C-alpha positions in Angstrom: 20.4 -16.9 -19.7 18.6 -15.7 -22.8 19.4 -12.0 -22.3 21.3 -11.5 -25.5 19.2 -13.6 -27.9 16.6 -11.0 -28.8 17.8 -7.8 -30.6 15.0 -5.3 -31.0 15.7 -2.6 -33.6 12.8 -0.2 -33.6 11.4 2.0 -30.8 8.3 -0.3 -30.5 10.4 -3.4 -30.4 12.7 -2.0 -27.7 9.6 -1.0 -25.7 8.2 -4.5 -26.0 11.5 -5.8 -24.8 11.4 -3.4 -21.8 7.8 -4.5 -21.0 8.7 -8.2 -21.0 11.8 -7.8 -18.9 9.9 -5.4 -16.5 7.0 -7.9 -16.1 9.4 -10.7 -15.3 11.2 -8.6 -12.6 7.8 -7.6 -11.1 6.8 -11.3 -10.9 10.1 -12.1 -9.1 9.5 -9.3 -6.5 5.8 -9.8 -6.0 3.9 -13.0 -7.0 7.0 -15.2 -7.0 8.7 -13.5 -4.1 9.0 -16.6 -1.9 10.9 -18.5 -4.7 13.0 -15.5 -5.4 13.9 -15.2 -1.7 15.0 -18.8 -1.5 17.2 -18.5 -4.6 19.0 -15.5 -3.2 21.1 -17.5 -0.7 23.7 -15.2 0.9 26.1 -18.2 1.1 26.4 -18.2 -2.7 28.6 -16.0 -4.9 27.5 -12.7 -6.4 24.0 -13.2 -7.8 22.0 -11.0 -10.3 18.3 -10.8 -11.0 17.6 -11.0 -14.7 14.3 -10.2 -16.5 13.7 -11.6 -20.0 11.5 -10.4 -22.9 9.4 -13.6 -22.4 8.3 -12.1 -19.0 10.3 -14.7 -17.1 13.0 -14.1 -14.5 16.1 -15.8 -13.3 18.6 -15.4 -10.4 22.1 -16.3 -11.7 25.8 -15.4 -11.8 26.9 -12.5 -14.0 28.1 -13.2 -17.5 31.7 -14.3 -17.8 32.6 -12.2 -20.9 33.8 -8.7 -20.3 32.3 -6.5 -21.5 29.0 -8.5 -21.5 26.7 -8.5 -24.5 24.1 -6.6 -22.5 24.4 -4.3 -19.4 24.5 -6.4 -16.3 22.0 -6.1 -13.3 23.3 -5.1 -9.9 25.8 -7.7 -8.5 25.4 -9.4 -5.1 21.8 -8.8 -4.4 21.8 -11.9 -2.2 24.4 -10.5 0.2 21.9 -8.0 1.7 19.0 -10.5 2.0 19.5 -11.3 5.7 21.0 -8.0 6.6 17.8 -5.8 6.3 14.0 -6.1 6.6 12.6 -8.0 3.6 10.4 -5.1 2.4 13.5 -2.8 2.3 15.6 -5.4 0.6 12.9 -6.0 -2.1 12.6 -2.2 -2.6 16.4 -1.9 -3.0 16.4 -4.7 -5.6 13.5 -3.0 -7.4 15.4 0.3 -7.6 18.4 -1.4 -9.1 16.1 -3.3 -11.5 14.6 -0.1 -12.8 18.1 1.2 -13.4 19.0 -2.0 -15.3 15.9 -1.9 -17.4 16.7 1.7 -18.6 20.3 0.7 -19.3 19.2 -2.2 -21.5 16.6 -0.1 -23.4 19.1 2.7 -24.1 21.8 0.2 -24.9 19.6 -1.0 -27.8 18.8 2.6 -28.7 22.5 3.4 -29.0 23.4 0.2 -30.8 20.8 0.8 -33.5 21.2 4.5 -33.9 18.1 6.0 -32.3 18.0 9.7 -32.9 16.9 12.4 -30.4 13.2 12.0 -31.4 13.3 8.2 -31.1 15.0 8.4 -27.7 12.4 10.8 -26.4 9.6 8.7 -27.7 11.0 5.6 -26.1 11.4 7.4 -22.8 7.9 8.7 -22.9 6.5 5.2 -23.6 8.6 3.8 -20.7 7.6 6.7 -18.4 3.9 6.0 -18.9 4.4 2.7 -17.0 4.8 2.5 -13.2 8.4 1.6 -12.3 9.2 -1.7 -10.8 9.8 0.1 -7.5 6.3 1.7 -7.7 4.7 -1.7 -8.1 6.7 -3.4 -5.3 6.1 -0.5 -2.9 2.3 -0.6 -3.7 2.3 -4.4 -3.1 3.9 -4.0 0.3 1.3 -1.4 1.3 -1.5 -3.8 0.5 -0.3 -6.2 3.2 -2.5 -6.2 6.3 -1.6 -3.6 8.8 -2.9 -2.6 12.2 -5.6 0.0 12.3 -4.3 3.3 13.5 -5.4 4.6 17.0 -7.1 7.5 15.3 -9.7 5.2 13.8 -10.3 3.5 17.1 -12.0 6.4 18.8 -15.4 5.9 17.2 -18.5 5.6 19.4 -21.7 4.4 17.9 -24.1 1.7 19.0 -26.8 0.0 17.0 -29.1 0.1 20.0 -30.4 3.6 20.9 -32.2 4.5 24.1 -30.7 1.6 26.1 -28.6 3.5 28.6 -25.2 5.2 28.4 -23.2 1.9 28.5 -24.2 0.9 25.0 -24.3 4.5 23.7 -20.9 5.4 24.8 -19.0 2.2 24.0 -16.2 2.5 21.5 -13.5 0.2 20.1 -10.2 0.3 22.1 -8.1 -1.8 19.6 -8.2 -4.9 21.8 -8.6 -8.2 19.9 -7.4 -8.9 16.4 -7.3 -6.5 13.5 -9.8 -8.5 11.4 -12.5 -8.2 14.0 -11.9 -4.4 14.3 -12.1 -4.0 10.5 -15.4 -6.0 10.4 -16.8 -3.8 13.2 -15.9 -0.6 11.3 -17.6 -2.0 8.2 -20.7 -2.9 10.2 -20.8 0.6 11.7 -20.5 2.2 8.3 -23.4 0.1 7.0 -25.7 0.7 10.0 -25.0 4.4 10.6 -23.9 5.7 7.2 -27.1 7.9 7.0 -26.9 9.2 10.6 -26.3 12.9 10.8 -24.6 14.9 13.6 -27.2 16.8 15.6 -24.8 19.8 15.8 -23.2 20.2 12.4 -25.4 18.0 10.2 -22.5 16.0 8.7 -22.7 12.3 8.0 -21.3 9.6 10.3 -17.7 8.4 9.7 -16.1 5.4 11.4 -12.8 7.2 12.0 -14.4 9.9 14.2 -15.6 9.8 17.8 -19.4 10.0 18.2 -21.7 10.2 21.3 -25.4 9.8 21.7 -27.6 11.9 23.9 -29.5 9.7 26.5 -32.4 12.1 26.4 -33.2 12.9 22.8 -31.2 9.9 21.4 -29.5 12.1 18.7 -25.9 11.5 17.8 -23.1 14.1 17.8 -19.5 14.4 16.8 -17.4 14.5 19.9 -15.6 17.5 18.6 -18.9 19.3 18.0 -20.1 19.0 21.6 -16.5 19.1 23.1 -16.6 15.6 24.5 -13.5 13.4 24.2 -13.4 9.6 24.4 -11.6 9.8 27.8 -14.2 12.1 29.2 -17.1 10.0 27.8 -16.0 7.1 29.9 -16.8 9.0 33.1 -20.2 10.2 32.0 -23.1 8.1 33.4 -25.8 9.9 31.4 -25.0 12.2 28.6 -27.2 15.2 27.8 -26.6 17.2 24.6 -26.3 21.0 24.9 -29.9 21.4 23.7 -31.3 19.0 26.3 -29.1 20.4 29.0 -30.5 23.8 28.4 -34.1 22.7 28.6 -35.7 22.5 32.1 -37.9 19.7 30.8 -36.1 16.7 29.3 -37.3 15.4 26.0 -38.9 11.9 26.0 
């Protein structure tokens, strides 16, 4: 471990030290997560996750000297590895890593006599960066997830005037998620300029729409009080305007 080799003495140097260690920890918990997971074997002794000013990281045993030259990271991070979902485990390690980074930064501040103004400036510089936990949580949100049922109730066809079957069809979340996402993107491209015949608002893929079989105009389901369930039982849909006319539009 090289944790005690570098001794920053100014606010800027301490901040650079913080950035390097932070970047190393973020690597371990995001881009290098598979290697980090393998190294945290629950069968081993208490293990710690160290970040270094060189932006590298290491899983190792705690320092033998007491007290250590620098504050120590959380002990035994490996013991919870198989006892909780991986995302939760990584988030927990990230929280403890943030606490350790602050401890190291303010250890240097105390050791080299930072006054109130220096400590405040150091805190503000650190606080301008996302925490390790913030980065890890954001990384987990970017993982592919199933599209919510709310977005599955859209109803738009790229073929108008071909009967109610094509005009009333809508995605039911059957099939894989990638196909559903591609369908939504295609709908946005094809119908992005379509306006609701009732409210005049643009098409949105996360809303249920229905097309009139007579005038071929599209409407928000909520604007004409038609739900997806009700639409399934309609053989030929007539919008309020066409329904009120004795003579149907061509």
